[in-house]
Each structure stands twice: as structure tokens, then as C-alpha cells.
N, C-alpha and C positions, 0 to 999 in steps of 0.2 A: 527247668526240669519238666518232665512230663507229669501232668496231673493224673490222679488216680480215677479219672472219669471212665465210665464204661464205654464210651464211644457210641456210635449209632446203633440202634437196636431195631432189628427187623423181626417180623413174625417167624422167619425161618432160622434166625440166629440169635434169639434173645438171650439164651444162657451162655453162648460162646464168648461173649465179651467179658464175662467174669473170669475166664481162663487167661492167665498171664501169658500163656504160650500160643494162644489163638492168633493166627496171622490176619488180623482184621484191618490193617491200615495199608493203603497204597503208598508207593514211594513219594508221590506228590504230597499226600496228606501228612506223611511222616516228616518230610522236609519242612513243611509249613509249621507243624507242631513244634519242631526243634528249632525253628528259626535259622535253618541252614539250607544248603543246596542239595539237590539230588546227587550231584557229583561227590559231595562229602559222604553220603550214604553208600555210594558205589565204592568209594575208597575203603570203607570199613568192610565191605564184602570182599574186596580184593585182598585186604590184609588178613582175612579169615576170622575176624572178630565176630562179625554178624553175618550169618548166611541166611538171608531171607528165603521163605518158601516162595514158590512160583505158582501163579495162577495157570489155568489151562492155556491161556494165551501167552504165557512166559513172563508176565509182569511180576515184579517183586512185591511181596506182601510181608509186612512187619508185625510182630507181636508187641504188646506193651512192655514185656521184659526186654526185648531188643531195643525198643525206643529209650528205655531208661539207661541201658548200656551206652547207646549212642549219645545221649545227653551228657553222660559223665565224660565220655571221650571229648566231646565238644568243650566242656568246661576246662579240661586239662590242656587241650590245644589252644584255646583262647588265652590260657594262662602262660603260654610259651613252651609247653611240652611238645616235642616232636610227635607226629601221629603214630609212628611205630612204637615209640616208648609208651604213649598213652594207651595204645591197644594192649600192650604187655601188662601195664598196671591194672587195667580193667579186667583182664583175664585172671590175674592173680587175686584181685579183690573178689571176683565172682566165685573163684574156687574156694577162697577162704569162707565166704558167706555160706556156700553149700556145705562145706565141712562142718561149720558151726551149727547149721540147721540139722544135719544128720546126728551130730554129737548130742544135741539137745534131746533127741528122741531115744537115746540109749538109756538103759536102766542105770540108776545110781547105785554105787556099791559094787559088789562083785561076788 
């Protein structure tokens, strides 16, 4: 799994790595962190599960949130789940987590 480390910090982007959605990781770095190939990450993009942002030069950039999703897909695939099924499972898990997060913010009672 992806550690909750903040990643490299520079003077121009010190606070950005606290943001789960900040695309701070290159494809090569993301693949290294996940222990997978860049082709695996491209397949997640092609499946529509993880759509990385692009740098000005067109290079893929991943957020910590996206890396956690990719790590979960990899766990499922390593366990024998087909990649398309793994992507669907992750999508549903992510939707459930978001719904639970929103529900927790609602006032109790009525």
C-alpha cells in the first residue's frame, strides 16, 4: 500500500502535498511506489478508473488518492481478480466511502 508520506517538499509546493488530490507523482515514481509497471498504470487510465492530470509536456501526474486506488486494484489483480472487475470493485468502494463521508456530515435527527 501507499504510505501516507507527504512526498518531496519544495519551497514552491510545500503545502500541496498535504492535498490528497494534488498530482505530485510522476508515472515512473508512482510505478516504483506501487511496485508495478508503468503499463499497469496506463491500463488503469484506459479503463477509466484513474485519469491522471497531465503536465505541460503531456506527462501523467498522479495524486496520493489515485495511488491508493491503484494499490487496491493491484491487490485484487494479484489475488486473481480480472482487471476490469477490479476496477469496478474499486469504483464501487470509492463511491461507498464518499457517500459515507457525506452522510457523516449530515445533521442527526430531522
